[in-house]
N, C-alpha and C positions, 0 to 999 in steps of 0.2 A: 216234475219227477223224470227220471231217466227212462228211456224206452228199454224193452227187453234186449234189444241189440246192444245198447250202451251198457247195460248191466253185464251181459256176457263178455263184452270187450274189457270191462273193468276187472272182471274176475280173471280173465285170461292174462291181463297185465300183471295181476298179483302172482299168478303161477309163474310167469316169466321172471319176475323179480326174485321169487323164491329159488328158482333155478340158478340165477346169478349169485345170490347170497350163499347158497350151498356150495357153489364152486369156488367163489373168490374171497368170501369173508372168513377170517380165521375163527371167529367166535361161532358163526353159524355152522361152519364145517365140523366143529367139535361136538355139536349137540347130538344127544341120543334120545330115544323115547323116554328113558328114565330121567335124564337130566332136565327134560322139559316138563315133567309131570308136576312138580311143585310150583313151577311158574304158571302153568295152566290153571291150577287150583287158585292161585293168587289172582289171576286175571278174571276168573269167574266171580270171585268175591267182589272185585272192583266193579264188575258189571252189575252185580246185585246192589251195590251201593248207589250206582247211578240210577237204577230203576226205582229204588225207594226214595231217592231224592227228587225223582221226576225231572232229572236234568237231561233233556234230550240231546243237547250238544255233547255232553260227556258220554251219554249212552252210545252215540254214534262212534266215538273214539274207542270205547271199551268193546263194542261189538267187533270193531276192526281188529283189535288185539286178539280176541277169541278166534276170529276167522283166520288170522295169521297162524295161530297154533294148529288149527285143523289142517291148513295147507302144509304146515311144517311136518306134521305127523304123516300126512299123505306122501310127502316127498321122501321121508325116511322109509316108509313102507314100500315105495316103488324101488328104492335102492336095494332093499332086501328081497325084491321080487315077490313080495307078499300081497300087496294091494297098491292102488293109486287112487287119485281123487275121483276118477270115474267109477271105480269099484265101490267107493264109499257112498257116492251119490246114488248109484243104482241099487245098492243094498238097502238104503233107507227108503228109496222110492218103492221097491218091491214090498218091503215090510208095511209101508203105509197103505198100499193097495190091498194087500192081503188082510190087513186089520181094519179095513173100512169097507166091508161087504155091503153096507147100506149105501155106499156111494158107487162102488165099482162092481157090485154084485146084485143079488135079488133079495137081500135081507132088508126088512123094514124095522125102523126104530121110531119111537115116539118122543124121546127126550134124551138129554145128556147122560142120565143115569143108565139107561139101557145101552148106550154106546160104551160106557165104562165097563159094564158087566160083560158085554160081548168081547171087549178087548182082553179081559182077563181069561175068559174061556178059550179064546183063540190062542193065547200064549201057552196054555196048558196043552192044547192040541199040538203045538209046535214041539213038544217034547219036554217042557219044563215039568219037574216033579212037584214043585210047590209054587204057589202064587207069590211067595215071599222071596223067591230066588232073585228077582229083579231089584231087590233093595240092597244097595251097596253096603258092604260091611263097614267101610270107613266114613260113612255119613255121620255128621254130628248127631248126638243122641236125640235132640229135639226134632230135627228134620227126619231122622230115621223113624221115630215113633209116629210121626204124621204119615209117612209113606206106608208104614206097616198097616196102620188103621185104614188108610185109603185102599190099600191092596185087598185086604180081607173083606172090606165092604163091597168091593167089586164082584165078589162071588156070593154075596148075600149074608155074610157073617157080620151083622150089624144091629144096632138098636133101631127101634121103629120111630120113636119120638124124642125130641130134644129133652123133654122133662125127665125121661128115663135116665139119660146120660147125666143130667144135673143131679139127680138123686144118687147116682153112683159116685159123683164127685163128693157129695155130702157124706156118703158112707165111708169113702176113703179118708176124708178129713177126720172123721170121728175115730177111725182106726189109728190114724197118725197121732191124734191127741192121747189116745190110750197108751200107745207105746212111749210117748214123751213122759207121761206120768209114771210108767214103769221104769223108765230110765235105761232101757236096753238100746244102746247106740246102733247095733247092727239092725235091729228090727225097725228103729226109727228111720234109718236110711232106706230100708225096703219100702216102708209105708209112704215115705216122702216121694219115692219113685213112682209108687202107685197113684199118688195124688197128681203128680205131673202128667202121667200117662192119661189119666181120666180127664184132666183139664184140656189136654191136647185133643182128645177125642171130642170133648164138648165144643171146642173151637170149630171143628169140622161141621158140626150140626148148626152152628150159628153163622156159618159162612165166613169164618175168620181164619186166615193163614197164621198159625201160631209163631212161626219163625219171623214173618214180616212184622207181626204185632209186637213181639219182644224187641226186635231190632229198632223199631220206631220209638219204643219206650227208652231203649238204650241211648238213642240219638237225642231224645228230648232231655233225658237226665244229664247227658254230657253238656248240652247247651246251657242248661240251667246251672250246673255246677261251675262251669267255666265263667259264667256271668258272675256268680258268687265270688269266684277267685279274683276276677277283674275289679269288682266293686270294693272288695276288701283291700286290694292293692292300692286303689285310688284313694281310699280312706286312710292309707298308711298303717293298715293293720295286718297281722299275721294270722291266717286261719287257725293255726294250732293254738293260738293264745286267745281266740274269740270264744265266747260262750255260745251255746246253741240258740239262745234268745237273740243274740246279736246276728248270728248267721241267718236266722229265720227272717229277719227284716229283708235282707238281700234275696233270700230264697223265694219269698213271696212276690217280690218284684219280678224275679226270673220267671215264676209261674205265669204271670200275666203276659210276659213277653213270648214265652215258648209254651204254647198250649198244645 
């Protein structure tokens, strides 16, 4: 692995390249904070894919893309005389020191949960009016629900045992079934949302990240369905003309391949 000196030299090289691109490349010169935003979001999703695939080679590439965007934003910030890369690094360093008094101060903690609770209390002392202020409005709903529940748990608003949460899931499912029987579509939607919210909460208690779990299932389904498509094509058949029984033959083969 590289030494700290080599790491700093590599980062300095990236800063120099960013300076060159901003000065000489027509595309890079044109970019703004706003124009980079959607590209950054895309890069973070690609990073997430590499993590779930456990592809360390691809992970290194995607981390580089994200790092480039951070350096790019810092360069634009310096041009606006608002901040530069040093300001960004110092700001996060100061925050980390302030929020880890058990490392840099005289606070004692016994476990990870106490660290999380202290973190949320410290943020309120910094002037935040609500522990939920730190949840981005534009997060996908599933991720947002998970973050909301994690945040409020950090200040003690939480269930005590997993079985209590599971009982809540059962309660919400019963309420959903009642509304389905009543046929009120608006209430069905509300109760379905409650079921999802309670399931996401239960995931936290059984140490499962719901976003990761669902995405892994998505990937598994895609692999299985694409296998079904390939085998149907090899057999000279069109999926739209196949019966479910015929499809199940290939689907069961796919399930053995992609567990």
